[in-house]
C-alpha positions as CSV (number, residue, x, y, z in Angstrom):
1,X,0.0,0.0,0.1
2,X,1.1,3.2,-0.5
3,X,1.7,6.0,2.5
4,X,-1.3,7.5,3.9
5,X,-1.4,11.3,3.9
6,X,-2.8,11.8,7.6
7,X,-2.5,15.6,6.8
8,X,-5.0,15.0,3.9
9,X,-6.1,18.9,2.7
10,X,-9.9,19.5,2.7
11,X,-10.9,22.9,1.5
12,X,-14.4,24.6,0.7
13,X,-17.6,24.7,2.2
14,X,-19.8,21.9,0.4
15,X,-23.1,23.0,-1.1
16,X,-25.8,20.6,-3.0
17,X,-25.5,20.7,-6.8
18,X,-27.7,18.8,-8.3
19,X,-25.7,17.8,-11.8
20,X,-22.5,17.1,-13.5
21,X,-21.7,18.5,-16.7
22,X,-17.9,17.6,-18.3
23,X,-16.3,17.3,-21.5
24,X,-13.1,16.0,-22.6
25,X,-10.2,16.8,-25.2
26,X,-6.9,15.6,-26.4
27,X,-4.6,16.1,-29.2
28,X,-1.5,14.7,-30.0
29,X,-0.1,18.2,-30.5
30,X,2.1,19.4,-33.2
31,X,5.3,17.3,-32.7
32,X,4.9,14.0,-31.5
33,X,3.9,11.1,-33.7
34,X,1.7,9.0,-30.9
35,X,-0.8,10.1,-28.2
36,X,0.4,9.0,-24.7
37,X,-2.2,10.7,-22.9
38,X,-5.6,8.7,-21.7
39,X,-8.6,10.2,-20.3
40,X,-11.3,8.5,-18.2
41,X,-15.0,9.3,-17.6
42,X,-17.1,6.8,-15.1
43,X,-20.7,6.7,-13.6
44,X,-20.9,4.5,-10.5
45,X,-23.6,3.4,-7.7
46,X,-24.3,0.2,-5.8
47,X,-25.2,-1.6,-8.8
48,X,-21.6,-1.3,-10.9
49,X,-19.6,0.9,-13.1
50,X,-20.8,2.6,-16.4
51,X,-18.3,4.1,-18.8
52,X,-19.2,7.4,-20.2
53,X,-18.3,9.6,-23.1
54,X,-16.0,12.6,-23.7
55,X,-18.9,15.1,-22.7
56,X,-22.4,14.5,-21.2
57,X,-24.4,15.8,-18.6
58,X,-26.1,13.7,-15.5
59,X,-28.0,14.0,-12.1
60,X,-25.6,14.1,-9.4
61,X,-27.4,13.1,-6.4
62,X,-28.0,9.4,-7.8
63,X,-24.7,8.5,-9.0
64,X,-21.2,9.1,-7.9
65,X,-18.5,9.7,-10.8
66,X,-15.0,9.6,-11.4
67,X,-12.8,11.4,-13.7
68,X,-9.1,10.9,-14.5
69,X,-6.6,11.9,-16.6
70,X,-3.0,9.8,-17.4
71,X,-0.1,10.4,-19.2
72,X,2.4,7.5,-20.6
73,X,5.6,7.6,-20.8
74,X,8.4,5.0,-22.3
75,X,9.8,4.3,-25.4
76,X,7.9,3.5,-28.9
77,X,4.4,2.9,-28.2
78,X,4.9,1.9,-24.2
79,X,3.8,5.4,-23.0
80,X,0.2,4.8,-24.8
81,X,0.1,1.5,-23.6
82,X,0.7,2.6,-19.9
83,X,-1.5,5.5,-19.8
84,X,-4.3,2.9,-21.6
85,X,-3.7,0.9,-18.8
86,X,-3.9,3.3,-15.9
87,X,-7.4,4.4,-16.9
88,X,-8.9,1.0,-17.7
89,X,-7.7,-0.5,-14.5
90,X,-9.8,2.3,-12.6
91,X,-13.0,0.8,-14.6
92,X,-11.7,-2.8,-13.6
93,X,-10.7,-2.4,-10.1
94,X,-13.5,-0.2,-8.8
95,X,-16.0,-2.9,-6.7
96,X,-19.6,-2.6,-7.5
97,X,-20.4,-1.9,-4.2
98,X,-18.2,1.3,-4.6
99,X,-20.6,3.7,-2.5
100,X,-21.5,1.7,0.0
101,X,-17.4,1.0,0.5
102,X,-16.9,4.6,0.3
103,X,-20.0,5.9,2.3
104,X,-17.5,7.4,4.9
105,X,-15.2,10.0,4.5
106,X,-11.6,10.3,4.6
107,X,-10.4,6.6,5.5
108,X,-12.3,4.7,3.6
109,X,-11.7,7.0,0.4
110,X,-8.3,7.3,1.3
111,X,-7.9,3.6,1.5
112,X,-9.8,2.9,-1.8
113,X,-7.6,4.8,-4.1
114,X,-4.6,4.3,-2.4
115,X,-5.4,0.4,-3.0
116,X,-6.4,1.1,-6.9
117,X,-3.3,3.0,-7.5
118,X,-0.7,0.5,-5.7
119,X,-2.5,-2.1,-8.0
120,X,-1.7,0.1,-11.4
121,X,1.8,0.7,-9.9
122,X,2.8,-3.2,-9.4
123,X,0.7,-4.1,-13.1
124,X,3.0,-1.5,-14.8
125,X,6.0,-2.3,-12.8
126,X,5.7,-5.9,-13.5
127,X,5.0,-5.3,-17.4
128,X,8.1,-3.2,-17.4
129,X,10.1,-5.9,-16.3
130,X,8.6,-8.8,-18.3
131,X,9.1,-7.5,-21.6
132,X,12.4,-5.5,-23.2
133,X,10.0,-3.0,-25.1
134,X,8.1,-2.0,-22.2
135,X,11.0,-1.5,-19.8
136,X,10.9,1.9,-18.1
137,X,7.2,2.0,-18.8
138,X,5.0,4.4,-16.6
139,X,2.3,7.0,-16.1
140,X,1.1,9.8,-14.5
141,X,-2.6,9.4,-12.7
142,X,-4.8,12.2,-11.5
143,X,-8.5,11.1,-10.5
144,X,-11.3,13.0,-8.9
145,X,-14.1,10.9,-7.6
146,X,-17.0,13.1,-7.1
147,X,-20.2,12.6,-5.0
148,X,-22.8,14.9,-3.6
149,X,-20.8,18.2,-2.4
150,X,-17.5,16.8,-1.8
151,X,-14.6,16.1,-4.6
152,X,-11.9,13.3,-3.3
153,X,-8.9,13.5,-5.6
154,X,-5.8,11.1,-5.8
155,X,-2.7,12.0,-7.8
156,X,0.6,10.6,-8.9
157,X,3.3,12.7,-11.3
158,X,2.8,16.0,-12.9
159,X,-0.3,16.0,-15.0
160,X,-2.8,18.4,-12.4
161,X,-5.9,19.0,-11.2
162,X,-7.2,22.4,-10.6
163,X,-10.2,23.8,-8.9
164,X,-12.0,26.8,-10.1
165,X,-14.4,28.0,-7.6
166,X,-17.8,30.0,-8.8
167,X,-16.4,33.1,-6.9
168,X,-12.8,32.8,-6.7
169,X,-9.7,32.6,-8.8
170,X,-8.5,29.0,-10.5
171,X,-5.7,27.2,-7.7
172,X,-4.2,24.1,-8.1
173,X,-4.7,21.2,-5.7
174,X,-2.6,18.9,-6.7
175,X,1.0,18.5,-6.4
176,X,3.7,18.1,-9.1
177,X,5.8,15.3,-7.9
178,X,8.8,16.8,-9.3
179,X,11.9,18.9,-7.3
180,X,10.7,21.8,-9.1
181,X,7.2,21.4,-8.2
182,X,8.3,21.1,-4.6
183,X,10.5,24.3,-4.8
184,X,7.3,26.5,-6.5
185,X,5.2,25.4,-3.7
186,X,7.9,26.2,-1.0
187,X,7.8,29.9,-2.7
188,X,11.8,29.2,-4.2
189,X,10.5,29.9,-7.4
190,X,7.9,31.9,-8.9
191,X,5.5,30.8,-11.4
192,X,7.3,31.7,-14.4
193,X,10.7,30.3,-13.1
194,X,9.0,27.3,-12.2
195,X,7.8,27.1,-16.0
196,X,11.1,27.9,-17.5
197,X,13.2,25.6,-15.6
198,X,15.3,22.9,-17.3
199,X,14.2,20.1,-14.9
200,X,10.4,21.0,-14.7
201,X,9.4,17.7,-16.4
202,X,11.9,15.3,-14.2
203,X,9.6,13.2,-12.2
204,X,10.2,12.0,-8.9
205,X,7.3,9.7,-8.6
206,X,4.9,7.9,-11.3
207,X,2.8,4.5,-11.6
208,X,5.3,2.2,-12.8
209,X,8.6,3.2,-14.5
210,X,11.6,3.0,-12.4
211,X,9.6,4.2,-9.4
212,X,10.1,1.9,-6.1
213,X,8.5,4.7,-3.9
214,X,4.6,5.1,-4.2
215,X,2.7,8.2,-1.8
216,X,0.3,9.4,-4.2
217,X,-1.4,12.9,-3.0
218,X,-5.0,12.5,-1.6
219,X,-7.1,15.4,-0.9
220,X,-10.8,16.3,-0.9
221,X,-12.7,19.6,-1.3
222,X,-16.0,20.8,-0.5
223,X,-17.3,22.5,-3.5
224,X,-20.7,24.9,-4.1
225,X,-22.9,24.9,-7.0
226,X,-21.0,26.9,-10.1
227,X,-17.5,25.7,-9.0
228,X,-15.9,23.6,-11.5
229,X,-12.8,21.3,-11.8
230,X,-10.0,21.0,-14.5
231,X,-7.7,17.6,-15.2
232,X,-5.2,18.3,-17.7
233,X,-1.8,16.2,-18.6
234,X,1.4,18.8,-18.8
235,X,1.1,19.5,-22.3
236,X,-1.6,22.0,-21.4
237,X,0.6,23.4,-18.8
238,X,3.2,24.2,-21.2
239,X,0.8,25.8,-23.5
240,X,-1.0,27.6,-21.0
241,X,-0.6,29.6,-17.9
242,X,-2.8,29.4,-15.0
243,X,-4.5,32.7,-16.1
244,X,-4.8,31.9,-19.4
245,X,-6.8,28.3,-18.4
246,X,-9.4,31.0,-16.0
247,X,-9.5,33.2,-19.0
248,X,-10.7,30.6,-21.4
249,X,-13.1,29.1,-19.0
250,X,-14.6,32.0,-17.7
251,X,-14.9,34.2,-21.3
252,X,-16.2,31.6,-24.0
253,X,-16.8,33.3,-27.1
254,X,-20.8,32.2,-28.0
255,X,-20.4,29.6,-30.4
256,X,-17.8,27.8,-27.9
257,X,-20.1,27.6,-25.0
258,X,-20.3,24.2,-23.0
259,X,-16.6,23.2,-25.1
260,X,-14.2,24.5,-22.3
261,X,-11.9,21.0,-22.7
262,X,-11.8,21.6,-26.7
263,X,-10.8,25.2,-26.2
264,X,-8.4,24.7,-23.4
265,X,-6.7,21.9,-25.9
266,X,-6.7,24.2,-28.8
267,X,-5.4,27.3,-27.7
268,X,-2.7,25.3,-25.8
269,X,-1.9,23.3,-29.0
270,X,-1.4,26.6,-31.0
271,X,1.1,28.3,-28.5
272,X,3.1,25.4,-27.7
273,X,2.2,22.2,-28.9
274,X,5.1,20.7,-28.0
275,X,3.5,17.6,-26.3
276,X,0.3,15.8,-25.9
277,X,-2.1,17.9,-24.4
278,X,-5.6,16.5,-22.5
279,X,-8.1,18.3,-20.5
280,X,-11.3,17.1,-19.0
281,X,-13.5,19.9,-17.5
282,X,-16.0,19.3,-14.9
283,X,-18.6,21.3,-13.6
284,X,-21.3,21.5,-11.0
285,X,-25.0,22.8,-10.8
């Protein structure tokens, strides 16, 4: 099992939204041949798990929802394989009794998601050790589990999760598992310095790969109606500053209403496009 984070971050005041709206988009970028990003949307209740499409709207009070973004790494097509394994394993590993098993708060949630992350990590590690063409294969994983009034998350790597309160500014709530990310959180680097740093993409932790120590970042956010969450791969971050993401989300042109993920990815690729770029945008109403 991964290390527990007993200082689980909890923010917000909680609310009672009744529906969830989401959209997702991914792009290979302008220079890569393969898209090593994957994303996932699931609905779940006591009866089982249903896989959802890249966009939709559903009631929130009768089901829970899981959204995830994964960025693979490895030679040839191993990175693509790694991220697909990560999201497919989430679907397979979530128990049919998910709502009942997670009916409490932090302890059950953290144990459940921690076990899923550990099993994905173990499978990717085993595959990398068993097949030469998959050696070093790994993946990031950012996962949000949405319940009425609360969003719980688990995260490994440098994909990101942002919270955009209805009346506040965008805020990254996941922690980049890089030395540069730590320097930024400690206030030793500005956002500009962190984004320009040569070592910004050097991961200290991933699922699989050469990582032997797994310690996911767990957290919980109490959200209100009108709040939203953004999950994205690092390709989006390379192309857009945080304020740029917020601008695109809050000020859509009339013809692009409800297509935040598409707009985010399109602008990031046009601005940079050096990496695969994925965004999943989740709104609560």
